[in-house]
C-alpha positions as CSV (number, residue, x, y, z in Angstrom):
1,M,-37.3,-24.7,28.2
2,H,-36.3,-21.3,27.0
3,R,-32.9,-20.1,28.3
4,H,-31.5,-16.6,28.6
5,G,-27.8,-15.7,28.3
6,G,-24.9,-17.9,27.7
7,A,-23.2,-18.8,24.4
8,R,-25.2,-20.1,21.6
9,K,-24.7,-20.7,17.8
10,G,-25.3,-17.7,15.7
11,A,-25.4,-15.1,18.5
12,G,-23.5,-11.8,18.5
13,R,-22.5,-9.4,15.7
14,P,-22.7,-11.0,12.2
15,R,-19.4,-11.7,10.7
16,T,-18.2,-9.8,7.7
17,S,-15.3,-10.2,5.1
18,T,-15.2,-6.5,4.2
19,T,-13.2,-5.4,7.1
20,V,-9.8,-6.0,8.6
21,G,-9.9,-8.1,11.8
22,H,-8.5,-6.7,15.0
23,A,-6.4,-9.5,15.7
24,A,-2.8,-8.9,16.7
25,R,-0.5,-7.5,14.0
26,P,2.1,-10.1,12.7
27,T,5.4,-10.4,14.4
28,F,8.5,-9.9,12.3
29,D,12.1,-8.9,12.3
30,G,12.2,-5.5,10.9
31,T,16.0,-5.7,10.0
32,R,15.3,-8.6,7.7
33,T,11.6,-8.8,6.8
34,P,9.6,-6.4,4.6
35,L,5.8,-6.2,4.5
36,H,3.1,-5.5,2.0
37,V,0.6,-3.1,3.4
38,T,-2.7,-2.3,2.0
39,L,-4.7,0.9,3.1
40,R,-8.4,1.4,1.8
41,M,-10.4,4.6,1.7
42,A,-13.8,5.0,3.0
43,K,-16.9,5.2,0.7
44,G,-17.4,8.6,-0.9
45,V,-13.6,9.6,-0.8
46,W,-12.6,11.1,-4.1
47,N,-10.5,9.2,-6.6
48,L,-6.8,9.3,-5.5
49,R,-5.7,8.6,-9.0
50,S,-5.7,12.3,-10.0
51,Q,-3.0,15.0,-9.6
52,R,-4.7,16.3,-6.5
53,G,-5.3,13.0,-5.0
54,Y,-1.9,11.8,-5.6
55,R,-0.3,15.0,-4.1
56,C,-2.2,14.1,-0.8
57,V,-0.5,10.7,-0.8
58,E,2.9,12.2,-1.8
59,H,2.7,14.6,1.1
60,A,2.2,11.8,3.6
61,L,5.1,9.7,2.0
62,V,7.5,12.7,2.2
63,A,6.7,13.2,5.8
64,E,7.3,9.6,6.6
65,R,10.6,9.5,4.7
66,R,11.8,12.4,6.8
67,V,10.9,10.6,10.1
68,G,12.7,7.5,8.7
69,A,11.2,4.9,11.0
70,L,8.9,3.6,8.3
71,R,10.7,3.0,5.0
72,V,8.3,2.9,2.1
73,V,10.3,1.3,-0.7
74,H,7.6,0.6,-3.3
75,F,4.1,2.0,-3.6
76,S,1.0,2.4,-6.0
77,V,-2.0,4.6,-5.7
78,Q,-5.2,3.2,-6.8
79,G,-8.7,4.9,-7.0
80,N,-9.7,3.9,-3.4
81,H,-6.7,2.1,-1.9
82,L,-3.0,2.3,-1.5
83,H,-0.4,-0.6,-1.8
84,L,2.9,0.0,0.0
85,I,6.0,-2.3,0.4
86,V,7.7,-1.3,3.6
87,E,10.3,-1.9,6.3
88,A,9.8,-1.0,9.9
89,G,11.8,-1.8,13.0
90,D,9.0,-4.0,14.7
91,R,5.2,-4.2,15.0
92,R,4.9,-1.2,17.4
93,V,6.9,1.0,15.0
94,L,4.7,-0.2,12.0
95,S,1.5,0.5,13.9
96,R,2.6,3.9,15.2
97,R,4.0,5.1,11.8
98,M,1.1,3.9,9.8
99,Q,-1.1,5.8,12.2
100,G,0.9,9.0,11.6
101,F,0.8,8.3,7.8
102,S,-3.0,7.8,7.8
103,I,-3.6,11.0,9.9
104,R,-1.5,13.2,7.5
105,L,-3.3,11.5,4.5
106,A,-6.7,12.0,6.0
107,K,-6.1,15.8,6.7
108,R,-4.9,16.4,3.1
109,V,-7.8,14.4,1.6
110,N,-10.3,16.3,3.6
111,A,-8.8,19.6,2.5
112,M,-8.9,18.4,-1.0
113,M,-12.6,17.6,-0.6
114,G,-13.3,21.0,0.9
115,R,-14.3,19.8,4.3
116,R,-12.9,20.3,7.9
117,R,-13.3,16.8,8.9
118,G,-14.8,13.4,7.8
119,R,-14.1,9.7,7.5
120,V,-11.2,9.1,5.0
121,L,-10.0,5.7,5.9
122,G,-12.3,2.6,5.3
123,D,-10.6,0.4,7.8
124,R,-7.4,-0.5,9.6
125,F,-4.5,-1.2,7.4
126,H,-3.7,-4.8,6.4
127,A,-0.2,-6.0,6.6
128,R,1.3,-9.3,5.2
129,V,5.0,-10.3,6.0
130,L,7.2,-11.2,3.0
131,G,9.5,-13.8,4.3
132,T,11.1,-15.2,1.1
133,P,12.7,-13.9,-2.1
134,R,9.8,-15.3,-4.1
135,E,7.2,-13.6,-1.9
136,V,9.0,-10.2,-2.2
137,H,9.2,-10.6,-6.1
138,R,5.6,-11.4,-6.3
139,A,4.6,-8.4,-4.1
140,I,6.7,-6.0,-6.1
141,A,5.2,-7.1,-9.2
142,Y,1.7,-7.0,-7.8
143,V,2.2,-3.5,-6.3
144,L,3.9,-1.9,-9.4
145,L,1.6,-3.5,-11.9
146,N,-1.6,-3.2,-9.9
147,H,-2.9,-0.5,-12.2
148,A,-2.8,-3.0,-15.1
149,K,-5.2,-5.4,-13.0
150,H,-7.7,-2.8,-12.4
151,S,-7.5,-1.4,-16.0
152,A,-8.2,-5.0,-17.3
153,Q,-11.2,-5.4,-15.0
154,A,-12.6,-2.1,-16.2
155,G,-12.0,-3.1,-19.9
156,R,-9.0,-0.7,-20.3
157,V,-5.5,-1.6,-21.5
158,G,-2.8,-1.1,-18.9
159,I,0.1,1.2,-19.5
160,A,3.6,0.0,-19.3
161,V,4.6,2.2,-16.2
162,D,2.1,3.5,-13.7
163,P,2.7,7.2,-13.1
164,F,1.0,7.0,-9.8
165,S,3.5,4.6,-8.4
166,S,7.1,4.1,-7.6
167,G,7.5,2.4,-10.9
168,T,8.6,5.7,-12.5
169,T,12.1,5.1,-11.4
170,F,12.2,1.4,-10.9
171,E,15.3,0.0,-12.5
172,H,14.4,-3.7,-12.7
173,F,11.8,-4.1,-15.3
174,H,12.3,-6.8,-17.9
175,G,13.5,-4.9,-21.1
176,P,13.0,-1.3,-22.1
177,V,9.9,0.6,-20.9
178,E,8.3,3.9,-21.7
179,R,8.1,6.0,-18.7
180,P,5.6,8.8,-18.2
181,A,6.8,12.2,-18.9
182,G,6.7,15.1,-16.4
183,T,6.9,12.9,-13.3
184,G,9.4,13.7,-10.6
185,P,11.2,11.2,-8.5
186,P,8.7,9.2,-6.2
187,P,9.2,9.9,-2.4
188,V,10.6,6.4,-1.5
189,A,13.3,5.2,0.8
190,Q,16.2,3.0,0.0
191,P,15.8,-0.6,1.2
192,Q,17.9,-2.0,4.1
193,S,16.8,-5.6,4.2
194,W,18.5,-8.2,2.1
195,L,15.2,-9.5,0.8
196,L,14.4,-6.0,-0.7
197,R,17.9,-5.0,-1.8
198,I,19.1,-8.3,-3.4
199,G,17.2,-11.4,-2.5
200,W,14.1,-10.9,-4.7
201,R,16.3,-10.5,-7.9
202,R,17.0,-14.3,-7.7
203,H,13.7,-14.5,-9.5
204,G,14.4,-12.2,-12.2
205,P,13.3,-8.8,-13.4
206,I,9.6,-7.6,-13.3
207,A,8.0,-8.0,-16.6
208,P,5.9,-4.8,-17.3
209,V,2.4,-4.8,-19.0
210,R,2.5,-3.7,-22.6
211,A,0.1,-1.2,-23.9
């Protein structure tokens, strides 16, 4: 007998793994727990790893540092996405300030591309809570050395310190590193949580990628 309506296997919108789900944001203690945030750009947005692209990101970071509610402690700018290690008071503050950051970034990117409006962000931001010193250590290494991962995938050799990241002033690399010339201090905030100030150092300095 043919039935109409009701739940049935396979019905509804197809599932996809390319977008961030709309589940509730993770709950965390903003005074103690940092987060690793990833923000992806929409298809067709120009490469952010350029002087013009980086200035768009820098503008948004400077504005958030002035507000002070979202503390971006580490970051890296990739061609079509950003990695941020942040502190925020709670889930509501994180969502509100990431929205402000995204709006400022989108306006600048659209201006860079010579258009009044257009989709810039590919999806909602993804946030992962970093609850232990080891998780924070791994996240810092991942973010600051993310350029090397993408360079290797493209068949290029990674440089020691990424000029499109907060690694230009990072003081806890393992051994001496060659820092890019002509780069000013990145617009980052000082950490307040124990995990980002002290805790992650239990696992040693970050080993840079050698050219």
